[in-house]
Every structure is written in structure tokens, then in C-alpha cells.
C-alpha positions, 0 to 999 in steps of 0.5 A: 606356728600361727601368730594368733596363738596366745604364747603368753599362756600355757599350750591349749592342747598339751600331751600327757607326756611327763616330759611336756615342758613350757619354758620362759627366758628373759635376759638383761645385762650391763655390758660395760661392766661385764655383767649378765643376768637372766630369769629362766624357768621351766614348767612341767605340769604333768609332773606338777613341778617347775624349775628355775629362777634368777641368775646374775654373773660377771667375770668374778665368778663362773659357777653357781657357788661363786657368781654374783647370784644364783637361785635356779631351783630344780624342784619347786611347786607350780604356784596355784593359778599360775599362767606362763607369764603371771605367777609368783613362786615360793622362792619370790620370783614374780613375773607379770604381763604388762602388755601381751607379747610386748611388755613384762615385769620381772621381780625377786626379793630373797637372800639379799638380792632384789630384782625389778626389771621391765622387759619391752619388745622391739619386734614381734616374736620370731618362731624357730624350732631348731633348738628342739629339733636340731639340738635335742632331736625332738620332732616339730609335732605340737611344738612352739619356740620363739625368740623376741628382741627387746630392751630390759630396764630396771635395777638389781640390788645385791647386799647393798650394791646396786646394778642399773640395767638399760640394755638390749635383750632377748627372750625366748619361750617354748612348749612341747615334750623336751628330753635333754639326754640326747643333746648334740654339740652346738651353740645358741647365740645372739647380739643386738646393736640397735633397733635396726641391726641384730641377729640370733643364730643356732649352730651345730657340729662337733668341730671348730666349724659349725653350720647355722641351722636357724635364727634370724637376721635384722638389717635396716629394721627388717627381720628375716629367717636365716637359711644358711651360714657357718660359725668358725672358731678362731680362738678356743679357750679351755671350756668354750670359744674365746672368739669366732667369725659368723657368716649368715644368709637370710631368706631375703638373700641378705648376708652378714659377716660378724666377729664375736667374742664371749666374756664373763662365762658361767658354767650352767649345769641345770640339765642332765648329761649336758654342759652349758657355758653361758656367756655375755657376747660382744659382736662386731657387725662391721663398719664400726657397728658393735652389739651385745648379747649372749651365747650358750655353748652346749655339748654332751657332758661326757664329751665336755668331761673328756675335753677338759680332762684331756 
């Protein structure tokens, strides 16, 4: 995907498929408090609908009904005149471009929850189609998907309690036809230790060992695409891994070995026939270097149901 494409706007040549999808996701967290949050929405213009909103959680609640806050609406109209990063929904979610591909303002004010976050990029977008191809079985035709590392600064207020954010963060964005029913088992995760050290990876596989199918490695301030690696679960919880090791290799021949531990789980059930356990992630890069990010552990719902029901 060429870097000249304006990814801050909707795709200039979408298909007429009802499942044509444009997605936006921003993360933010307070790692020392185990707090993680996101603004995540998807637009389906051929259905004239969108879905999404803000979610905030910590270790005190793992479901939409007991986490800190959850307003991920599955059915809402696309605001008149909306652009991908310039819109305000009926639910009060507001997203604005401050500087294209570099800075964004996220806001929300409803039901006792207020959010005001500025998200600023630390690197250029890294284009990666593996989420669509490996996990969901879509083709690369007329598709765009990228991840971008950044920093999220701002605050949230929930019924008088204040949450101050100043954290490393990731965002992703995509367009293309997206059908979720055929999802495979896998994981999507990342962590940032500093502006010079970070990774993003996606893995797939049915067992404790999963192969890396894409992502990036950033070492000494230089980012390169992943070409191989594996994740090995070292301790499995009831719903998702409690710890794992990660071996990565990038296109420059560089390698990294990372040990990671998810915490503050959220059971995310926005997609049909898919179960996602979405967690804050602590990652040890070695030599005393620690980073934070998140992990989306996903699998077919029936596979998850059989696992938890024995």
C-alpha cells in the first residue's frame, strides 16, 4: 500500500459489498493502575450504519456490565458529513484530525463518563494485511490495514473519579470487505518500551505454540517488518494465556526474545461467532527493559465455548 494514500479519509474506491468495512482503533492506558482503554469504531457505508465507541476497564471487571465503562454501540447511524477521523456520533463520541497521520483528538461525554485524549504518532504507519488475510481469510484485493505507534495524553472522568493518561499507545486503521464468521484462532498484540524499542505481532495456531504471521519490530529507533517467529504459552489461564514467550525476526535479520504477561482482561463480544479476550500487556524485552501494550486473544466462539465448558 503506497504511503501517498490518504488513510485519514474513507477509501476512495470502495466496493458495493454490504460488508465493506472501515475501521478505526486508538488505545490508551494507565499501566501502573492496570487501567486500559480504547476508542474503537467501524463504519459500513453500504449498510448506512456504524458501530463502536469507548471502553475503559481494569482488574475490577471483565465484562461489558461490570467493567469501568462500556458504550460500544452495535447499531448507530453514520453522522452526516462524517469522515474517517472527523465525526461526532449520536452517542457523543467525537474524533478530530489535528494533523494528518500524526495527531488526533478523542472526546466523549455521556452517562457520567467524560473522555478527552490527544493521540500523537511516534512513527509512520506500518502497513500489514495479516489481520485480514491470516485471521479472517480475506484476500489482499482493495485492502488497507496499518498499525502506528504513538502516545496518548489526556484524562477521563467517571462519576467524579479522574483518570490521567500519559502512555505509549497504538492505533490501527483499515478498509476492505470484512466478514468475521470464518475467524481462526490467533492473537494480536504489541508493546512499547520507549520511542526506540517496540513491537507489534500477530500469531495464528490452535495450540500453545503459534507462528508469527506479521507485524513489526522497532530497535534502536528503526522499524522493520517481521518475517518470522513464534509465540509459546508458558502458563494458560481459564480463558487466555497468563504468560508467554515470543521470538521475533525482522526483515533486517534482527531478532528479539520477549517475555509477556497479560493482565486486566476484558471479554469482548462485539463480533459474531468470535470470542476476544482483550487485555493490558506487560512485556519484558530483556536487559531490564519493560514495555506496555495490549493483547487481543481471539478464537471461534464454539471453540471457546467448548474450552470453558470442558
